[in-house]
C-alpha positions in Angstrom: -26.4 31.8 -5.9 -23.6 31.8 -3.4 -25.6 29.7 -1.1 -26.4 27.0 -3.2 -22.9 26.9 -4.5 -21.5 26.5 -1.1 -24.1 23.9 -0.6 -23.2 22.4 -3.2 -19.8 21.7 -2.7 -19.9 21.0 0.7 -22.6 18.3 -0.4 -19.9 16.9 -2.7 -17.3 17.1 -0.1 -19.5 15.3 2.1 -20.2 12.4 -0.5 -16.4 12.0 -1.0 -15.6 11.9 2.6 -17.7 9.2 2.9 -16.7 6.7 0.2 -14.5 3.6 0.3 -12.7 1.9 -2.8 -11.1 -1.5 -3.6 -9.5 -3.1 -6.0 -7.9 -6.5 -6.7 -4.2 -7.7 -8.1 -3.8 -11.0 -9.8 -0.5 -12.5 -8.6 -1.1 -15.9 -10.3 2.0 -15.8 -12.2 0.2 -17.9 -16.0 -3.5 -17.6 -14.8 -6.3 -14.9 -16.0 -8.4 -13.8 -13.4 -12.1 -13.0 -15.1 -15.4 -12.0 -14.0 -14.1 -11.1 -10.7 -16.4 -9.6 -7.9 -17.1 -8.7 -4.3 -20.2 -9.1 -2.5 -22.0 -8.4 -6.5 -19.6 -5.4 -7.2 -18.0 -6.5 -10.5 -14.1 -5.2 -9.9 -13.4 -6.5 -13.4 -14.1 -8.5 -16.5 -10.5 -9.8 -16.7 -7.1 -9.4 -14.9 -4.1 -10.6 -16.6 -1.1 -11.8 -14.7 0.6 -8.8 -12.6 -2.4 -6.1 -13.8 -4.4 -4.4 -10.8 -7.8 -3.5 -11.5 -9.4 0.3 -11.4 -10.5 1.5 -7.8 -14.4 1.1 -7.4 -15.5 3.4 -5.5 -18.3 2.1 -2.8 -20.9 4.1 -0.3 -23.6 3.1 1.9 -26.0 5.2 -0.4 -23.9 3.5 -3.6 -25.5 2.3 -6.7 -24.2 -2.0 -5.3 -26.4 -1.8 -2.5 -23.6 -2.7 0.1 -24.3 -1.5 3.9 -20.4 -0.2 4.6 -18.6 -1.9 6.6 -19.2 -5.3 4.9 -17.0 -8.5 4.4 -17.3 -10.7 1.3 -15.5 -13.5 -0.2 -13.8 -13.0 -4.0 -15.2 -14.5 -6.7 -14.2 -14.7 -10.4 -13.2 -17.4 -13.1 -9.9 -18.4 -13.1 -8.5 -19.5 -16.6 -4.9 -21.6 -17.0 -3.7 -23.8 -20.2 -7.2 -23.4 -21.9 -9.1 -24.6 -19.0 -12.0 -22.2 -16.9 -12.9 -22.8 -13.2 -14.9 -21.0 -11.1 -13.7 -20.0 -7.3 -14.3 -18.3 -4.3 -11.6 -16.7 -1.9 -11.8 -19.3 1.6 -11.4 -15.7 3.4 -13.9 -12.9 3.3 -12.1 -9.9 3.1 -13.6 -6.4 4.9 -14.3 -2.8 3.3 -15.0 -0.5 6.4 -15.6 2.5 5.8 -13.6 5.4 4.5 -11.1 2.2 3.4 -9.2 1.8 0.5 -8.9 -1.9 0.4 -6.5 -3.7 -2.4 -6.9 -7.6 -2.6 -4.1 -9.7 -3.8 -4.7 -12.8 -5.3 -1.2 -15.4 -5.3 -0.7 -18.7 -5.2 -1.1 -19.1 -0.8 -4.6 -17.6 -1.6 -6.9 -20.0 -0.2 -10.3 -20.8 -2.9 -12.3 -23.5 -3.1 -15.2 -24.1 -6.0 -18.5 -23.2 -4.9 -20.6 -25.1 -7.4 -18.6 -28.8 -5.7 -19.3 -28.0 -2.1 -22.5 -29.6 -1.0 -24.9 -27.4 1.1 -25.3 -28.0 4.8 
């Protein structure tokens, strides 16, 4: 019995030590970010100005099918003054093993609409 408990605790410790986490923060003054994703991982359904998403844990054997380290752009809908546009960051954000990543979206963040860019 003690060996089983020790084994379970050891496995939980190994799993928790290998995970990484990711969050996103909306620093746009009047804009709402919706359906925020990184590499297909949903980070938040909605972020009001000044809000930070919950921490999402990712590890190599997790539900999200991402092998760390990985680099992906942030994708989201931006709502401002009643208009909505789909955007993607020009920069890719790298999440390494055992890393905590905070992505901050602000007015200097480079973005584009991938739906209007011709594929080359």
